[in-house]
N, C-alpha and C positions, 0 to 999 in steps of 0.2 A: 357857438359854432365849433370851438375846439373840443368840447365834450362830445358833440355829435360825431365829429370826425374820428375821435378816439374809438368809437363803437364800430366804425366802418373799416378802419385800416386792415384788421386781420382778415375778415372775409374777402375784402377787395384784393389784397395781395395774394391770398391763398387761391381763390377762384381764378384770378387772372393768370397766375402762374400755371395752374393745372390745365386751364383752357388752352394756353399757348403750347404746352407740351403735347396735349392731345391733338391739336391741330397739326403740329409738326409730324406726329406719328401717323396721322391719316394721310399726310402728304408724302410719306415714305422717308422722312428725315428725322427719325426719332432721336438718335444720339445727338445730332447737331441742335435740334430743338431743345433737348434737355440741357445741354451745356449753355446755350445762348440764353435760355430762360433763367437758369440759375445765376448767371452773371448779371442779367438785367435786374433780377430780384435783389441781388446783393447791392447793386448801385442805388436802387430805389430805397432800400432800407438805410444805406449809408447817408443818403440825403435827409430822410425823415428823422434819423437819429439826431441830426443837427438842428432840424427845425422844431421837432416836438419830442424832446428826450423825456424818458421816464425818470432818469436820475441824471442831473447835471454833473454830479461828481464822476459818473462813469464815462464822461467825455474826456477826462484827463488821461494823459499817456501813462500807462502802467509799466512801460519798459519791456513789454512782452510781445510786441508785434513781430519781431524776428522769429522767436520760437513758435508763436501762434501760426505764422505763415508756413514755417517748416513742417509743423505737424499736419497742417491742412494739405500741403502738397503731398506728403507721404501717405496720408490716410485717404483723403478725398481724391487727390489727383493720380495716385498710383494704385494703392491697394484696392479701393472700391471700383475704380474703372476697370482694372484687370480682372478682378474676381466677378464683379456684377455684370459688366457689359461684354466681357470676352468669355469668361468661363460659364456663368450661370445662363446668360441669354444664348450662348452658343449651344449649351446642352438643350435648352428649350427648343431651339430651332431644329436640332438634330432629332429630337423626339417627336416633333410636330407631325411628320408624315405618318407615324405609326398610330396616332390617336390613342396611345396607351395612357392608362392612369384613370383616376376617379374624378377628375376635375369636370365640373359642369360647363363645358365649353360653349354650350348653346345658350347660356344665360346672357343678358345684356352686359356689356363691358363694365358699366358702372356697378352692377351688382357683383360681378366677378371681382372687381377691384375691392369693393367693400369686404367681401368674404376673405380675399387675400390679406387685407390689412388686419383683420381680426386674427387670422391664423398666425401670421408673422408676429403680431403683437404679443401673443402668448409667450413665445420664446424670448422675445426682446425684453418683456416685462421681468421674467424670472432671471434672465441673465443680468439685467440691471440691478434687480433687488439683491441678488447674490453678490454683486460687485460692491455693495454697501455692507452686507452682513457677513461676508466671508473675507477675513483679513488678507488672504493671499491675493484675491482678485481686487480688493480695495487698493492695494499698493499700485496697481496699474491705473485704476479709475481715479485715484487721487490726483493724477496729472491734470485731468479735466477740472476737477473741483478746486484746484489751487488758484483758479482765476479770482481776481479781486474786483472785477467788474464784468458785467454781461453786455456784449455787443456783437454785432454780426460777424466781426472779424475772428473771434475765437470760437465760432461754432464748431470748427474742425479740430480743435485742440484735444486730441485723444492720444493716449499711448497706442502704438501699433498693435500690441497684444490685445488691448481693450477693443480696438476696432475689429480685429480678426475674429475674436470670440463672438462678437455681435453678428458678424456676417455669417457665421456658421450655424446660428440657431433659428434663422428665419427663412431665407430664400430656399435653402435645400429642401425644406418641407414642401414648399409650393412645387418644386421640381419633381419630388417624389409623387405628388398627387397629379402631376401632368398639367400644371398651369402653363398657358401659352406665353410667348414673349411679351405680348401687349400687356398682360396682367403684371408680369414681373417689372416691366418698365414703369407702369403707372404706380405700382406700390413703391418702387424705388424713388420715383419722382416725388410722390407725396411725402415720403420719409425725409428726403432732402429739404423740401420746402418747409415742412413743419419744424425740422431741426433748426433752420436758420431763423424762422419766426420766433421760436421759443427763446432764442438768445438775444433777440433784438432789443435795443434800448430805446423803444418807442412807447409813448404813452398810449396804452390800449385798454379798452374796456370790453371784455369778451363775453360777459353775461352768461347766457345759457350754454355757450360754446365751451365753457369751463367744465361742463359735465359730459362732453363728448371728446374733445381734443385736448392734447397737451398744449396749453397756451402759455404765453409769456408770463402771465400772472402765476400759474401753477409752478412753472419752472423756476421762477425767482424764489419761491418758498423752498424748492428742492435744493437750492444752493445756500440755504441758511446754515450758519454755524451751529445753530441750536438743533440737536439731533432729532428732537421730537417733531421738528418741521422739515429738516433736511432729509431725513430717512423716510420720505414720503414721495408720492407722485413719480413713480418709476416708469410710467408709460412713455413709449417713444413717440407714438402718434396719437393713440387713444388712451382714455383713462378708464376704459371698461374694466380692466383687471384690478386697477387701484380701487375702484368702487366695490368689486366683488370680493377682494381679499383684504379690505380694510386699511389700505395704505394711502387713500385719498386724503389730501389736506388742502384746505383753503380757509382763509380768515378774512371775509369781505369787510369786516369792521376795522381791520388793521392794514397798514401798508407793508408789503414785503420788505425784508431787511436790505439796507444799502451796504452794510458791512458783511461781505461774503468771503468765502475761502475755506481753508482747512486750518487745523490747530497747530500743525507743524510746518516747518519751512520746506519749500520746494526749490531745488537748484534753479538758478535764473536762466541757464542756457538750455538750448534744445538737446544737446548731447547729454547734459547732466540730467535732464528730465527723462530721457530714454533709459539711462542707466539707474536712476533712482530706485525703481522697484526691486532691483536685484541687489541692493546694498542692505546693510543692517540698520540703517537709520530709520527712525519711526516716521510713518507717513499717515 
C-alpha cells in the first residue's frame, strides 16, 4: 500500500492544487484561490513529510527555520507578489483590450498554459544553469544550495538577487507576446506548486513523470555535493531543456544523496546570508 501511495502523491497534490486554482480563477477570485491553495498544499505536505518521509534525517531541526522563513517572506511574500501579481498581471490587464501581440488567445487555456510553460522554461533553464556555471551568479544561488535537508519549509530560501533575476527571464517574454492574465496566473501557479513539490521530503515514485516535470527525485540529485550530479536537472517546471541540452540526470538504481549542501560555510543568519555574496569569502 505504501508503495502504491508513493506513486500517487505527486499527481494527486499537483492536479488537486492546479484544479483548485483554476476553479477559483473561473469564480473570479484568482489571487485568493492561489494563496489559499498554496497554503493548503504546504499544510498537506507538512503532514505527509511526518507520515511518509523520504529521509528520516531531514526531519531533524537544522537551525535554519528563521532564515528560511525570512527568505520566503522576502521572496515569495513581497518580491513575487508585487512583481507578478501587481506589475506583470497589471500590464497584462492593461494590454488586454488592445489585443496586441502574437499570442494565440483563441486556443484552449490548457494548451496556452502548456505553451507558456515551455516559453518561460527556456529562460529559467538558462538562468539556473548560468547560476551554477558562472561564479558571480553562483554566489547568490549558493544561499539556496547551502541547505542540508530538503523539505517544504525551505522552498523559498533564495537570495533576493537570485529571485529577481529569475523573474526577469520568464514572464516578461509572455507579456511581450501578448499572453493574457489567465495564462500568467496558471504558469505562476504551476511554478509555485512544482517548486514546493520538488523540495518536499515525502517518499514519492514519479516514474514517467521524471521525463516531463522537475520532480522531487530529480531535484534531490540536483542538490548533491557531487558536481557531476548536482550540476544537472536545471529545469524549473519541465525537464525538456535538460533532455535537449544534455543536463538531465537520474540514477534509478541508486538513492539520491542524504548528505547535501555546499562545500563552503554559509553564515547562519538571514542578514549574513544576504550579505555573503558581496563578501570575499568563498561560496
